[in-house]
C-alpha positions in Angstrom: 80.9 92.6 115.9 83.5 94.4 113.9 85.7 92.7 111.3 88.2 95.6 111.3 91.6 94.4 112.4 93.7 97.5 113.1 96.9 95.8 114.1 99.3 95.3 111.1 100.2 91.8 110.0 103.8 93.0 109.2 106.4 94.9 111.2 105.8 98.7 110.9 109.3 99.4 109.4 109.6 96.4 107.2 111.9 96.8 104.3 110.3 94.0 102.3 106.7 92.6 102.2 105.4 89.4 100.6 102.1 89.6 98.8 99.8 86.7 98.2 98.3 87.2 94.7 96.7 85.2 92.0 98.3 84.8 88.6 95.8 87.2 87.1 96.7 89.9 89.7 100.4 89.4 89.1 99.8 89.7 85.3 97.8 92.9 85.8 100.5 94.4 88.0 103.2 93.5 85.5 101.1 95.0 82.7 100.5 98.2 84.7 104.2 98.4 85.6 105.0 98.3 81.9 102.3 100.8 81.0 103.3 103.3 83.6 107.1 102.7 83.1 107.7 101.5 86.7 110.1 98.7 85.9 108.7 95.9 88.1 105.5 94.8 89.7 106.9 95.8 93.2 107.9 99.2 91.9 104.4 99.7 90.5 102.7 98.6 93.8 105.0 101.0 95.8 104.1 103.8 93.3 100.4 103.0 93.5 100.5 103.0 97.3 102.3 106.4 97.4 99.7 107.8 95.0 96.9 106.5 97.1 98.4 108.0 100.3 98.8 111.4 98.5 95.1 111.4 97.5 94.0 110.3 101.0 96.1 113.1 102.6 94.7 115.6 100.1 91.2 114.5 100.9 91.9 114.8 104.7 93.2 118.3 104.2 90.2 119.3 102.1 87.8 117.8 104.7 89.5 119.7 107.5 89.3 123.0 105.5 85.7 122.3 104.9 85.0 121.7 108.6 86.8 124.9 109.5 84.7 126.8 106.9 81.5 125.3 108.3 82.5 126.3 111.9 83.3 129.8 110.8 79.9 130.0 109.1 78.2 128.9 112.3 80.1 131.5 114.3 78.9 134.3 112.0 75.3 133.4 112.5 75.4 133.9 116.3 
């Protein structure tokens, strides 16, 4: 049994999202927004998500390049 739920719980092109967060999470987001000069907790969350997406895409590209290199190596052995 999988606990993965792939369907989003919000509309795909939503312009606003509501987060349920504890007081300590809100305080940490506010502190991080001030530390990284992002203005508000929402701006910090958007910046953090963009940064995470950048790293995930870079990881995917590196993985694809690695797989290509491995297949080229296998071809040379034949």
